[in-house]
DOGUKOL-125586 format. One line per 5 residues: number of its first residue (from 1); for each residue x, y, z of N, C-alpha, C. Coordinates in Angstrom, 2 decimals, padded with zeros to 5 digits. Layout:
NUM = X,Y,Z,X,Y,Z,X,Y,Z ~ ...
end
This chain:
1 = 230.13,062.34,020.39,229.14,062.58,021.42,228.28,063.80,021.08 ~ 228.93,064.91,020.66,228.19,066.09,020.22,228.06,066.03,018.71 ~ 227.03,066.70,018.19,226.93,066.82,016.74,228.06,067.73,016.25 ~ 228.33,067.67,014.96,229.36,068.54,014.38,228.99,070.00,014.61 ~ 227.71,070.33,014.44,227.25,071.71,014.67,227.53,072.14,016.11
6 = 227.30,071.24,017.04,227.54,071.57,018.45,229.03,071.75,018.73 ~ 229.86,070.88,018.15,231.32,071.04,018.30,231.76,072.41,017.79 ~ 231.30,072.77,016.60,231.65,074.08,016.05,231.08,075.21,016.90 ~ 229.87,075.02,017.42,229.26,076.04,018.26,230.06,076.30,019.53 ~ 230.51,075.24,020.16,231.32,075.38,021.38,232.64,076.09,021.05
11 = 233.28,075.66,019.97,234.54,076.32,019.56,234.31,077.79,019.24 ~ 233.21,078.07,018.53,232.91,079.46,018.16,232.70,080.32,019.40 ~ 231.94,079.82,020.35,231.68,080.57,021.58,232.98,080.84,022.34 ~ 233.83,079.85,022.42,235.10,080.04,023.12,235.93,081.10,022.41 ~ 235.98,081.04,021.08,236.75,082.04,020.32,236.15,083.44,020.50
16 = 234.84,083.55,020.38,234.19,084.85,020.55,234.42,085.39,021.95 ~ 234.32,084.52,022.94,234.55,084.94,024.33,235.98,085.43,024.52 ~ 236.92,084.68,023.98,238.34,085.06,024.08,238.58,086.42,023.45 ~ 238.01,086.65,022.28,238.18,087.94,021.60,237.45,089.05,022.37 ~ 236.29,088.74,022.92,235.53,089.73,023.70,236.29,090.15,024.95
21 = 237.03,089.21,025.54,237.85,089.55,026.71,238.92,090.58,026.36 ~ 239.29,090.60,025.08,240.30,091.55,024.61,239.65,092.80,023.99 ~ 238.34,092.93,024.15,237.63,094.11,023.66,237.36,094.11,022.17 ~ 237.38,092.94,021.53,237.16,092.85,020.08,235.86,092.14,019.76 ~ 235.20,092.64,018.72,234.11,091.91,018.08,234.72,091.13,016.94
26 = 234.15,090.00,016.61,234.70,089.20,015.51,233.63,088.98,014.43 ~ 234.09,088.97,013.20,233.18,088.76,012.07,232.91,087.28,011.88 ~ 231.90,086.99,011.10,231.56,085.62,010.76,232.76,084.91,010.14 ~ 233.41,085.57,009.19,234.56,084.96,008.51,235.71,084.69,009.47 ~ 235.93,085.60,010.41,236.99,085.38,011.40,236.70,084.16,012.27
31 = 235.44,084.03,012.68,235.07,082.89,013.51,235.24,081.60,012.73 ~ 234.73,081.57,011.50,234.82,080.37,010.68,236.28,079.95,010.47 ~ 237.13,080.92,010.22,238.55,080.61,010.02,239.19,080.10,011.30 ~ 238.85,080.73,012.42,239.46,080.35,013.70,239.09,078.93,014.13 ~ 237.93,078.46,013.72,237.49,077.13,014.16,237.49,076.11,013.02
36 = 238.02,076.50,011.86,238.07,075.60,010.70,236.69,075.06,010.32 ~ 235.74,075.96,010.16,234.38,075.58,009.83,233.94,076.30,008.55 ~ 233.13,075.68,007.71,232.61,076.38,006.54,231.81,077.63,006.95 ~ 231.95,078.70,006.20,231.31,079.97,006.56,229.79,079.83,006.66 ~ 229.16,079.20,005.68,227.69,079.08,005.68,227.21,078.27,006.90
41 = 227.92,077.21,007.22,227.57,076.38,008.38,227.76,077.18,009.67 ~ 228.85,077.92,009.75,229.12,078.76,010.92,228.04,079.82,011.07 ~ 227.59,080.39,009.96,226.54,081.41,010.02,225.27,080.87,010.66 ~ 224.87,079.66,010.30,223.67,079.05,010.88,223.84,078.81,012.38 ~ 225.00,078.35,012.75,225.28,078.08,014.16,225.25,079.38,014.97
46 = 225.93,080.42,014.46,225.97,081.69,015.18,224.58,082.33,015.25 ~ 223.79,082.16,014.20,222.42,082.67,014.20,221.61,082.00,015.31 ~ 221.77,080.70,015.45,221.07,079.97,016.51,221.51,080.44,017.89 ~ 222.81,080.65,018.05,223.33,081.12,019.34,222.85,082.54,019.65 ~ 222.77,083.39,018.63,222.28,084.76,018.82,220.78,084.73,019.13
51 = 220.02,083.89,018.42,218.58,083.79,018.67,218.29,083.29,020.08 ~ 219.19,082.49,020.63,219.05,082.00,022.00,219.69,082.94,023.02 ~ 220.09,084.12,022.56,220.68,085.18,023.40,221.91,084.73,024.17 ~ 222.71,083.88,023.52,223.96,083.43,024.12,225.10,084.34,023.67 ~ 225.03,084.81,022.43,225.99,085.78,021.92,225.22,086.98,021.39
56 = 225.92,088.10,021.24,225.32,089.29,020.66,225.82,089.46,019.24 ~ 224.89,089.76,018.35,225.22,090.05,016.97,225.00,091.54,016.76 ~ 226.06,092.25,016.37,225.99,093.68,016.15,226.16,093.94,014.66 ~ 225.19,094.63,014.06,225.24,094.89,012.62,226.00,096.17,012.34 ~ 226.40,096.34,011.10,227.06,097.57,010.67,228.53,097.39,010.41
61 = 229.19,098.46,009.98,230.60,098.37,009.60,231.54,097.97,010.73 ~ 231.18,098.26,011.95,232.01,097.85,013.09,231.35,096.70,013.85 ~ 230.43,096.03,013.18,229.68,094.94,013.81,230.45,093.65,013.91 ~ 229.76,092.66,014.34,230.34,091.33,014.52,229.67,090.65,015.69 ~ 230.34,089.68,016.23,229.81,088.91,017.35,230.63,089.18,018.60
66 = 229.93,089.22,019.74,230.61,089.44,021.00,229.79,088.85,022.14 ~ 230.46,088.71,023.26,229.80,088.30,024.50,230.24,089.30,025.56 ~ 229.30,090.06,026.12,229.68,091.03,027.14,230.45,090.37,028.28 ~ 231.44,091.08,028.77,232.35,090.55,029.79,231.61,089.94,030.98 ~ 230.62,090.59,031.50,229.90,090.08,032.66,229.07,088.84,032.38
71 = 228.75,088.59,031.13,227.92,087.45,030.76,228.72,086.16,030.60 ~ 230.00,086.27,030.32,230.81,085.09,030.02,230.84,084.08,031.15 ~ 230.84,084.56,032.37,230.87,083.66,033.53,229.51,083.04,033.82 ~ 228.47,083.53,033.14,227.11,083.01,033.35,226.73,081.97,032.31 ~ 227.41,081.96,031.17,227.06,081.05,030.09,227.73,079.71,030.31
76 = 226.92,078.66,030.36,227.47,077.32,030.56,227.46,076.55,029.25 ~ 228.25,075.50,029.23,228.26,074.62,028.05,226.88,074.02,027.82 ~ 226.14,073.78,028.88,224.81,073.21,028.73,223.91,074.11,027.89 ~ 224.01,075.42,028.06,223.19,076.35,027.28,223.51,076.24,025.79 ~ 224.78,076.09,025.48,225.19,076.00,024.08,224.70,074.68,023.48
81 = 224.92,073.60,024.20,224.49,072.28,023.72,222.97,072.27,023.52 ~ 222.24,072.82,024.46,220.78,072.84,024.34,220.33,073.70,023.16 ~ 220.99,074.84,022.93,220.62,075.72,021.82,220.84,075.06,020.47 ~ 221.85,074.22,020.37,222.21,073.63,019.08,221.66,072.21,018.92 ~ 221.84,071.37,019.92,221.45,069.96,019.81,220.19,069.60,020.60
86 = 219.68,070.51,021.39,218.57,070.16,022.25,219.06,069.32,023.42 ~ 218.19,068.50,023.96,218.61,067.70,025.12,218.78,066.22,024.78 ~ 218.93,065.91,023.50,219.04,064.50,023.10,220.30,063.81,023.65 ~ 221.30,064.59,024.02,222.52,063.99,024.57,222.24,063.31,025.92 ~ 221.17,063.75,026.60,220.83,063.18,027.90,219.85,062.01,027.79
91 = 219.37,061.78,026.58,218.37,060.73,026.36,218.93,059.70,025.38 ~ 218.21,058.65,025.22,218.62,057.67,024.22,219.48,056.57,024.82 ~ 219.50,055.50,024.09,220.21,054.30,024.51,221.66,054.33,024.05 ~ 222.54,053.86,024.91,223.96,053.77,024.56,224.23,052.79,023.43 ~ 223.33,051.87,023.22,223.47,050.90,022.12,222.56,051.23,020.95
96 = 221.81,052.33,021.07,220.94,052.74,019.97,219.59,052.04,019.92 ~ 219.23,051.33,020.96,217.93,050.65,020.99,216.81,051.67,021.16 ~ 215.67,051.40,020.55,214.54,052.33,020.62,213.78,052.21,021.94 ~ 213.76,051.04,022.53,212.95,050.79,023.72,213.79,050.55,024.97 ~ 214.84,051.31,025.17,215.69,051.14,026.35,215.25,052.14,027.42
101 = 214.98,051.63,028.62,214.62,052.51,029.74,214.90,051.79,031.06 ~ 214.55,052.43,032.15,214.81,051.88,033.48,214.12,050.52,033.68 ~ 212.93,050.37,033.13,212.18,049.12,033.31,212.59,048.03,032.34 ~ 213.12,048.43,031.18,213.56,047.45,030.18,214.93,047.92,029.64 ~ 215.97,047.78,030.47,217.29,048.33,030.11,218.07,047.44,029.15
106 = 218.91,048.09,028.34,219.87,047.35,027.53,221.02,046.90,028.44 ~ 221.94,046.09,027.96,223.03,045.61,028.81,223.92,046.71,029.42 ~ 224.02,047.85,028.77,224.89,048.90,029.33,224.11,050.10,029.87 ~ 222.79,049.98,029.97,221.93,051.10,030.34,222.41,051.85,031.59 ~ 222.61,051.14,032.67,222.91,051.82,033.94,224.32,052.40,033.96
111 = 225.27,051.74,033.31,226.62,052.30,033.22,226.62,053.55,032.33 ~ 225.89,053.48,031.23,225.81,054.62,030.32,225.07,055.78,030.97 ~ 224.05,055.49,031.77,223.31,056.53,032.48,224.24,057.28,033.43 ~ 225.12,056.58,034.10,226.07,057.22,035.02,226.99,058.17,034.25 ~ 227.43,057.77,033.08,228.29,058.62,032.26,227.52,059.86,031.80
116 = 226.28,059.66,031.37,225.45,060.81,030.96,225.22,061.77,032.11 ~ 224.99,061.24,033.31,224.78,062.09,034.48,226.03,062.91,034.77 ~ 227.21,062.29,034.66,228.46,063.02,034.86,228.65,064.09,033.79 ~ 228.32,063.75,032.56,228.42,064.71,031.46,227.50,065.90,031.71 ~ 226.28,065.62,032.11,225.31,066.68,032.39,225.85,067.62,033.47
121 = 226.41,067.05,034.51,226.97,067.85,035.60,228.11,068.74,035.09 ~ 228.99,068.17,034.26,230.10,068.94,033.70,229.59,070.08,032.82 ~ 228.60,069.80,031.99,228.06,070.83,031.10,227.37,071.94,031.89 ~ 226.73,071.59,033.00,226.03,072.57,033.82,226.99,073.47,034.60 ~ 228.18,072.97,034.91,229.09,073.73,035.77,230.26,074.38,035.05
126 = 230.45,074.08,033.78,231.57,074.65,033.03,231.11,075.90,032.30 ~ 231.79,077.02,032.58,231.41,078.28,031.93,232.33,078.60,030.77 ~ 231.84,079.45,029.91,232.62,079.90,028.76,233.83,080.70,029.22 ~ 233.67,081.46,030.29,234.79,082.25,030.81,235.96,081.34,031.18 ~ 235.67,080.21,031.82,236.73,079.26,032.19,237.48,078.77,030.96
131 = 236.72,078.41,029.93,237.32,077.85,028.73,238.11,078.90,027.96 ~ 237.58,080.12,027.90,238.30,081.19,027.21,239.57,081.56,027.97 ~ 239.53,081.49,029.29,240.73,081.76,030.09,241.83,080.77,029.76 ~ 241.46,079.51,029.51,242.45,078.50,029.11,243.13,078.87,027.81 ~ 242.39,079.44,026.87,242.99,079.92,025.62,243.93,081.08,025.89
136 = 243.45,082.01,026.69,244.22,083.21,027.00,245.55,082.86,027.67 ~ 245.53,081.86,028.52,246.73,081.46,029.25,247.61,080.50,028.45 ~ 247.17,080.13,027.25,247.94,079.22,026.42,247.87,077.78,026.89 ~ 246.89,077.46,027.73,246.76,076.11,028.26,245.83,075.25,027.40 ~ 245.11,075.90,026.46,244.17,075.19,025.59,244.23,075.79,024.20
141 = 243.77,075.01,023.22,243.85,075.43,021.83,242.57,075.04,021.10 ~ 242.18,075.83,020.08,241.01,075.51,019.27,241.38,074.81,017.98 ~ 242.63,074.92,017.58,243.11,074.28,016.36,244.38,073.51,016.67 ~ 244.65,072.53,015.83,245.89,071.80,016.00,246.89,072.21,014.96
end
């Protein structure tokens, strides 16, 4: 459903948020290792997230990536998905047809639209703080 870049971006944000809750900045290499992502690919993703002001990039010997504590509860999954994948997840045909719409629907158009609407609602209401709390409490994991 999400692009690979978006999957890595969501994992990276959750990891950075979790570390930020503990007062730590994390390096690019630490993030890449924590989410099992190639370093160069992770760098592009984190750059996009920093350019969209979702994470902070601090340069220098004590630098790294962080999310200020007060910001974590404001950042939604929708912001991350939009920064990396745009809004294409909300558009397009469930069967891949080019001309699928309300007036000329494919066989699954209306059922798929309902699923997309539910997904949009979940992305709009789920914050990074919630997801990082799940890691902190041991109720969720980023790696298997």
